[in-house]
C-alpha positions, 0 to 999 in steps of 0.5 A: 121566359125564365125568372129567378128570384130569391125571397126570404120565404115561399109565403112572402113570394106567394103573397106577392104573386097573389097581390092584385096590384102586382097582377095588374102590373103584370097584365099592363106590361104584357107579361104572359101567365106562367106555364109553371111555377117551381119554388126551390130552396137556396142552399148557398148564396153570395151577397 
């Protein structure tokens, strides 16, 4: 599974990923643990 998301900062993203309530929601939904996690900078976006 590939998920692409845009956040204001890497710190905000990591805070969400480490949030216990978010982790519980992932488990309840049956979402598998990620094999890897790669954070890349955004160079341009279209609103």
